[in-house]
C-alpha positions in Angstrom: -0.2 0.0 -0.1 1.0 3.3 -0.7 1.1 6.1 1.7 1.2 9.5 1.3 2.1 11.9 4.4 0.8 15.2 3.7 3.9 17.9 5.2 3.3 21.2 6.4 7.6 21.9 6.8 10.7 21.1 6.2 10.7 18.9 9.1 7.8 17.4 8.3 9.0 16.0 5.1 11.9 14.5 6.7 10.3 12.9 8.9 8.0 11.2 6.4 11.0 10.2 4.4 12.8 9.0 7.7 9.5 7.1 8.7 8.9 5.1 5.3 6.6 7.1 3.9 6.6 6.6 -0.1 5.8 10.2 -0.7 4.7 13.6 0.6 2.1 16.1 -0.5 3.7 19.2 0.5 1.6 22.1 1.6 1.0 25.1 4.1 -1.6 25.5 6.5 -2.8 22.3 7.8 -5.6 24.6 9.9 -7.5 25.4 6.9 -6.8 22.7 4.8 -3.7 23.3 3.0 -2.4 25.7 0.9 0.0 26.1 -1.8 3.4 26.0 -0.5 6.2 28.9 -0.9 8.6 28.7 -3.5 11.4 28.3 -0.5 9.6 25.5 1.1 9.1 23.7 -2.2 12.8 24.4 -3.4 14.5 23.1 -0.1 12.3 20.1 0.6 13.1 19.3 -2.8 16.9 19.5 -1.9 16.1 17.8 1.2 14.1 14.4 0.8 14.2 11.8 -2.0 10.7 10.2 -2.1 8.1 11.8 -4.5 6.3 14.9 -3.9 3.2 15.8 -5.0 2.6 19.6 -4.4 -1.0 21.1 -3.2 -2.2 23.6 -5.8 -4.7 25.9 -3.7 -4.1 29.6 -3.6 -6.1 30.5 -0.6 -8.1 28.7 2.2 -12.0 28.8 1.8 -13.7 27.5 -1.1 -12.6 25.5 -4.3 -14.3 28.6 -7.0 -11.6 30.6 -8.3 -11.4 34.5 -9.7 -9.8 34.8 -12.9 -6.6 36.0 -11.2 -6.6 33.2 -8.4 -6.7 30.4 -11.5 -3.4 32.4 -12.8 -1.8 32.2 -9.8 -2.7 28.3 -10.2 -1.5 28.1 -13.4 2.1 29.6 -12.6 2.3 27.5 -9.2 1.9 24.4 -11.4 4.5 25.9 -14.1 6.9 26.2 -11.5 6.8 22.5 -10.1 7.1 21.8 -14.1 10.3 23.7 -13.6 11.0 22.5 -10.0 10.8 18.6 -11.6 8.2 17.2 -8.6 5.9 14.1 -9.4 2.8 15.1 -8.7 0.3 18.0 -8.4 -3.1 18.0 -6.0 -5.9 20.4 -6.9 -9.3 20.8 -8.4 -12.1 23.4 -9.0 -15.9 23.5 -8.0 -18.4 26.0 -8.4 -20.3 27.4 -6.4 -23.6 25.3 -6.7 -20.8 22.5 -5.4 -20.4 20.7 -8.8 -17.2 19.9 -10.3 -15.7 22.6 -12.9 -14.5 20.0 -15.7 -12.9 22.5 -17.4 -11.1 24.2 -15.2 -9.5 21.2 -13.8 -8.9 19.6 -17.3 -7.1 22.4 -18.0 -5.2 22.2 -14.6 -4.4 18.8 -15.7 -3.3 19.6 -19.0 -0.9 21.8 -17.5 0.4 19.2 -15.4 0.9 16.7 -18.3 3.7 14.6 -17.2 3.2 14.7 -13.6 0.7 12.8 -11.9 -3.0 14.1 -10.8 -4.4 14.2 -7.5 -8.1 15.5 -7.4 -8.7 16.6 -3.5 -11.0 16.6 -0.7 -13.2 19.3 -2.7 -14.7 15.9 -3.9 -16.1 15.8 -0.5 -18.3 18.8 -1.3 -19.6 17.4 -4.4 -23.5 16.5 -4.5 -23.6 13.9 -6.6 -20.3 12.1 -5.7 -20.6 9.1 -7.9 -21.5 11.3 -11.4 -18.5 13.4 -10.2 -16.4 10.6 -10.0 -17.3 9.1 -13.4 -16.4 12.8 -15.0 -12.9 12.4 -13.1 -12.5 8.9 -14.7 -13.1 10.2 -17.9 -10.7 13.1 -17.4 -8.0 10.2 -16.3 -6.9 11.6 -13.0 -4.6 9.6 -10.9 -5.9 9.8 -7.6 -8.6 11.0 -5.6 -8.1 12.1 -1.9 -11.4 11.6 -0.2 -12.9 11.0 3.2 -16.1 9.3 1.3 -17.9 12.8 2.8 -17.9 11.7 6.0 -16.1 13.7 8.9 -13.1 11.3 8.6 -12.4 8.1 6.1 -13.6 5.5 8.7 -17.2 7.7 8.7 -17.2 7.8 5.1 -15.7 4.0 4.5 -19.3 3.4 2.5 -18.7 5.9 -0.2 -15.2 4.8 -0.6 -15.8 1.3 -0.9 -18.7 2.1 -3.4 -16.5 4.4 -5.0 -13.5 2.1 -5.7 -15.6 -1.0 -6.8 -17.4 1.1 -9.3 -14.4 2.8 -10.5 -10.7 0.4 -10.7 -9.0 2.9 -12.8 -9.0 5.5 -10.3 -6.6 5.1 -7.2 -9.2 6.2 -4.4 -6.7 7.5 -1.3 -8.6 7.5 1.9 -8.1 10.3 3.7 -9.0 12.6 7.3 -8.4 10.7 11.0 -6.6 7.9 9.5 -3.8 6.8 12.4 -2.3 3.5 13.6 -5.2 2.5 15.9 -7.6 2.7 12.4 -5.2 2.2 9.6 -5.8 -2.0 9.9 -9.1 -1.3 8.5 -8.4 0.8 5.3 -6.1 -1.9 4.9 -8.7 -4.8 4.8 -10.6 -3.1 2.2 -8.1 -2.9 -0.2 -7.3 0.6 -1.1 -4.0 1.0 -3.0 -3.1 4.5 -1.1 -3.8 5.9 2.3 -3.2 10.0 3.2 -2.5 11.1 6.6 -0.4 13.8 8.6 0.6 12.2 11.8 0.4 15.5 13.2 1.6 16.1 16.9 2.3 19.3 18.6 5.4 20.2 19.8 6.0 22.7 22.5 8.3 25.7 21.2 7.1 28.6 24.2 7.8 27.7 27.8 4.8 30.4 28.0 2.2 31.7 26.0 2.5 34.8 24.1 0.6 38.2 25.5 -1.6 37.9 22.4 -2.8 35.5 19.8 -1.9 35.9 16.6 -4.7 33.4 15.4 -8.0 34.7 14.6 -11.0 32.5 14.7 -13.2 34.7 12.8 -10.7 34.2 9.2 -11.6 30.6 9.4 -14.7 30.2 7.0 -15.6 28.3 4.5 -18.4 30.0 2.7 -17.3 33.3 3.3 -13.9 35.0 1.7 -12.2 37.5 3.6 -10.7 40.4 1.2 -9.2 43.7 1.4 -12.3 46.0 0.9 -11.9 49.4 -1.4 -14.1 51.5 0.8 -12.4 50.4 3.8 -8.7 51.2 3.0 -9.9 54.6 1.0 -11.5 55.8 4.1 -8.2 55.4 6.1 -6.4 56.9 3.0 -8.4 59.5 3.0 -8.1 59.9 6.7 -3.9 60.3 6.8 -3.3 61.4 2.9 
C-alpha cells in the first residue's frame, strides 16, 4: 500500500521519508485544509528528500471556486512545479453550487501533464459523488483524495468502498483521521493508497505569548476575506 504524508514543513517532509512514507503531499497551513507551499519551502524540501513530492495547488483557504486572477496563480504554481521537477500535483476546482468545474480542472490537468494528478478533498463537497467520479475517471485523474464525504475516512467507508468498486481505473485514496489505531481497516478494505499527516504538536515557547496571532473569525468555508476598497480608502483619506 502506498502511504502519502501531508507534510507542512521541511521537518515534516524529512520525518515522513525517514519513517518510510512512499511520498509526500507538500502544503502549508493544515489548519485550513492546506494551501500551496511557498517557493522556498518547495525548493528546500526538494533538495532535502528523495521520495516523490506531490504539491498542493490551492491559492487560498475557503471554498474551491476561484477568480480568474486566482486561477492564473494556480497555473503559474504548476509551471513552477514543472520547472523544479516534482512528481505530482494535487488540485481541483468546483462551481459555487458544489458541482465539478470540468473545464478548469481539465485545464489544470493539461498544465500538469507528465506529472501525476490528484483531485483533492474538494470532492467531499460535491453533491453527486458517483457522477462526479465518473467525470474524473473520464478526465483520467490518477488519484482522488477523499474521506468518502464523512468527517473521517472511517465514517465515509461505505462511499469509499463503493467508489473503489465502481471506478477501478482511479486510485481512491482515503484521507482524514487515519492513524495507527484504525489503519488496519483501510488495509483490509483493499485500498491502494492512504493519506495522513501524522501530526503531533511540540511545545515551542515556555509560556503563551501576550496576544494571539490566530484569528478564528477568518476561518470560513463559505466567506472570503478580502482587503476592501472602501474600508482602505476611508483610512487613506483620513491620513493623506
